[in-house]
N, C-alpha and C positions, 0 to 999 in steps of 0.2 A: 464384601462387595465382589461381584464376579468381574473378571477381566476378559474383555472380548478382543481378539486380535483379528486383523484383516489379512486374509490370505495374500501372500505375495503375488502380484500380478492381477489381482481382482479389479474389475472395472469400478466397483464401489470404492475401493481403496484409492484408486487414482483420482476419481471425482472428488473425494473428500480432501485429498492432498492439495489439489488445485484450488478448490474453494477456500480451504483454510489459509492458503498462501495469500489470497486476495483480501479476505475480510479482516479488518482491523481498524486502527485509529483514524484512517482516512475518512471513515464514515462520519466522524465528528465534525469535519469541515464541509462536507458535501451540501447539507441543507443551507448552511450560511452562504455559501458561494452561489447556490442555485436559486435562492429565494427571490432575487430581483427578477429573474427570468420567469419564474412561476413553474407550476407542476408540469403542464403539458410540454412546454419547450424543453424542460429538463429531461423528460422521458425520452425525447428524440435525441438529445445529446448523450444520454447514457447508452442508448442502443447503438448510436454511431461509434462511441468509444469502445464499446464491447466488441463490435464487429472489427474495428481497427486492431485492437489488441489480440483478438482471436486470430485474425489473419497473420499478424506478425509472430505470434506464438507458434503457429503452424509452420511459418517460414523457418523459424529457429529450429523447430523439430526436424524439418527437412535437412537442414545443414547437419544436425547432430546424427541423423541416420546415415548420412554419407560416410561418416567415419566409424560408425558401428561400435562406439565405446563411450563411456561416461567422461566427457571432457567439459571444461568450463567454457563459458561464452568467450572469455579472453582467448583461450586456446583455439576456439572455432574462428575467431577473428584473425588470429595469427596465421592459421593454415589456409584461409581463403583470401585475406587482404594483406598479408605480410606483416612486417614489423610495425608499420604505421597503424594498421588495424588493431594490433595488440596494444600499442601505446594509447590510442584514442579510447579504446574500451576500458583500459585500466584507469585512465583519468576520469572518464565519465562515471565509472563504478564508484570511484572515490567521491565524486561530487554528489552522486545520488545517495550514497550511504550517509554522508554528512548532512545533506539536506533533510533526509528523513529523521535522523537522530536529533537535529535541531528542532524539528517540528514536534517530535514526541516529548523531548525534555521540556520544551517551552509549554506545551499543553499540560504537562504534569504539574507545573508550578501552581496554577490557579486551583486545580483539584485538591492538592495537598494543603494549601493555605486555607481554602474554604473549609476543609474538614477540620483543621486545627482551630479555626475560628468558631465553628459550631460547637466544638468540645470545650474550648477554654475562654472564648470571647475575645481572644487576642487577635488583632488584625496584623498580618504579616505581609511583607513584600513578596510578590509571586516568585521572585528569584530564589528566595529562601526555600520555598517549596520545591523548586527544581533541584536545589542543592541536596535537600534531604532525600528526595526521590533517587538521585544518582548514588548517594551514599548507601542507601538501603539496597536497591536492586543492582547496583554496581558490584556488590559482594557476590551475587549470583553469577555475574559475568566472569568474575575472577575464578570462581569455583568450577566453571565450565559447563559443557553441554549436559552432563548428567544431572546436575542440580537444576539447571534451567528447564530441562525436559520434565522433570517431576513436578516442579512448581507450575509450569505452563499448562499441564493437564488440568490442574485444579482451576486455574484462571479461565481456561477455555470453557469448562463446565459452567462457571459463573457467568461468562460472557453470553453463552447461549441462553441460559436461564433468564438473565436480565433482559435480553432482546425479546424473547418470547413473551415475557410478562409485560414489557413495555408496549409491545404492539397490541396484544390482546386486551389489556386493561385500558390502553389509551384510545382504542378505536371508538368507543362511545362518545368521547370528548372531541372528536375531529369535527371541525367546522367546514362544511363543504364549500361555503362561500369563499374561504381563504384559498381554495384550490383553483378558483376560476381566474385568478390573476395571471396575465400573460404579458411578457415583454421579450419578444424574440430578439431584439437588439442586444439584450444582456445575456443571451443564452450561451455565448462562447466563454463567458467568465468562468464557468465551471469545468471546462474541458481539461485543463492540466491536472486538476485534482482527481477527476474521474479516471483519467488515463492511468495515473499511478495506483489507483485503487483496483485496477484490473491487472496488476503486475505479478503474474505467476511465472514469468519467463525464466527466472533464475532456477526454477524447479525442473525445467525441461530435461537437462542432462540426467538428473536422478530418476525422473519418470521413465526415461528411455531404458535405463538399467532395470527398473522395477518391472517393466513389461517385456523385458528381453528383446527390445527393438521391434516389437509387434506393432506395425504402423497402424493397423485398423483399430486396435484397442487404445493406442496412444491418442489418435484423433478423437475417438469417442470420449475419452477421459478429459481431454482439453476442452472440447465443445461443451459437454454437460457440466464439467467442473467449473468453467468460467460463466456458465449460464446461471448457476446457483447464486453467486454474488449479485448478478444482475437483478434477479427476483428480490433478493434481500434488500439491495440498495433502493429499488423502486418502492418497496413497502415502507422502508425507512423514510424516504422522501415524502410519500403520501402522508405518513403519520405526523412528521415534524412540521411540514409545511401546512398541514391542516390544523395544527394546534397553536402555532406561533404566528402572530400578526407580522406583516411585512416590516412595520416600523421597528419591531424588536430585532429583526434580522439586520436591518441597516445599521443599528447601533452595534450589534455584535460584529459585523463586518468591519466597521470603523475601529473597533477596539481589538480585533484579532481574536475574538472569543470562539469557543467551540459551540456546537449546536445545543448541547445540554445546558449551557449557561443561558442561552437565549430562551430555552424552554423554561428554565427556572424563573426568569424574569416575567414570563408571559402567563404561565399556568399557576393558578393558586392552589392546586391539589398537591399536598405535601408528598403523598406516596409516589406520585408520578415523578416528582423531582428526585426523590430518594433512589428510585429504580434507575432513572436516567443517569444519576451520578455514579451509581454502581456500574452501569454499562460502560460509561466513559472511562472509569478506572480500569476495568478489565480490558477494554479495547486498547488503551494506551500502553498498559504494562505488557500485554501479549505481543503487541507490535514492537515495542521497545526491545524486549528480550530476543525476539527472533532476528531482528535487524542487527542488534548489538553482537550476538553470537556469530552471525555470518560475517560481520565486519571484522571481528577479532581474527577469524580464520583467514579472511581476505588479506589483512595486514600482515599476519604471521607468515603467510606464503609469499606475499609480494615483497616484504622487507626482510625476509629470512630471519625472523625472530623466533627462537625456540620457546616453547611454552614451559619454561622453568618458572619457579616462583617469582623471580625478578622479571623474567620475560613477560609473564602474565600481568604484572603490575604495570609495566611499560605499555603493553597492548591495551589494557583497560584505560590507562591514562590517555592514550592517543584516541581511543574511541569515545570516551566520555568528556574529556577536557574541553576541546573546542566547542561542542554543542552546549555544554554547561555555560561556558563563557558567553556565547551568543545569547542564551536565554536569560542570563543575568543582566546583560546590557540591553537586550530587547525582549522583554517578557511577553510581548504581544506578537511575536514573530511566527506563530504557529501556521496561520493561513498563508503567509508569504513563503515560508519554507516549503509547505506542501505544494504550492503552485510552482516553485522552482524545481522541486523534485520531479513533478510531472511534466512541466513545460519545457524543461531542458534535459534533465537526466534520463527519465523514462522514455521520452520521445526519441532521443538520439540512440540510447542503448538498446531499447526494445522496439524501435521503429525503423530508423534509418539504417542502422548496422545490419539487422537481419535481411533487409531488402538488398543491401549491397553485397552481403555474403552470398545470398542465393544467386544474384546476378552474376557474380564472379564465378561461382561454382558451376552454374548451369551453362553459361555462354562463353566463358573463357577457359576454365579448367576442364570443362566437359566431364564433371564428376558423375553425371548420369542419374539413374533412379535411386530411391523413389522420388517422384515429384508429387509432393503432398498438396500444394496449393495450385489450383488452375489459374488461368488468366495471363500467363506469360509475361512479357515485358511491360505491357500496358498496366497490369496490376502492380508490378513493382514500382513503376514510375508514379502511379497514383499513391502508393504508400509513402514514398519519399516526399512527394508534393504535399500530402496531408501533414506529414511530420514538420516540414518546413513552415507550413501555414500556422501550426500550433506554436512553433518557436517565434514566429513573427508576431503573433497575438501576445505572447508573453513579453516580448521586447517592447511592445507598445503599452 
């Protein structure tokens, strides 16, 4: 097999990095949460969330370019908002990481137990599936980024292949009448999950280094890179909402199930279900590994734990223990955790904080150019108000 490498600083490389950072297990919850609203209202919500996250990502880029080096979001918050900004960002990062890990570990439970049931006929509690999942893939987390990177490449190829097969082969079975349903009053239900599904912001510092602080290339990479998931998500919505009746989605929502489970209940074509289950597996594992590795590094730095054999066991336990406990106690928590990750974690960390950092940098510290995002204070106020609105929706 030939190995292709992307030239450092290439636009294609940046676009793929941003797109890959967004696409993952969040897709499995989107159709379930958006089904009540219907396809057309969901399209509007997806575009709205994309514009919001694109705007806040560019705001974060502006802050990063002020300092001209690869620094974390926490360091950006500290330099612009002081120790309070650092403390808030650290806490919200912790909340976001744990929310995502809970979602992924919980979703893994039903997939693993369904697979075991198909092979052996034994019906297991979903929490057992989550435990087996953590034991298996937790080993990779302990081994570190090298092992994860190698395994993740294989999984990403499987993810892409499963998605393409599912869309192409599922298209003839789409029922156009199912796509006509509209309930605009339910449209906001999907907002938190969509927001976290466009979360590429953690990549911005690395992108800045990748492009040697070239603002024009960075903006293009972020715009086009975040647009790729938008197209993929809308195609996914069209497919799943056109295959599964609303009644099946309501049941899936009540039980906290992922989209592929609803698909399996509604579609009698076995190969579609097999491909959907493979896609769900690849999506969950790739997302789980990427978040878990980042979380280990985050805790190692924040808690000053060295990555010795004992230190890695402690870090792996801190990363996997609480999410596993939550999934054992609440096996249907996937959609709830996904909503909390987006409705609180992502909105505060990737919405409110970038707007506040830019405000402080532009108008108080006078950090100057480059000014990436136009609109001045009105735009920053709009970003903050939109973020607060999302939080209010989540609280209700």
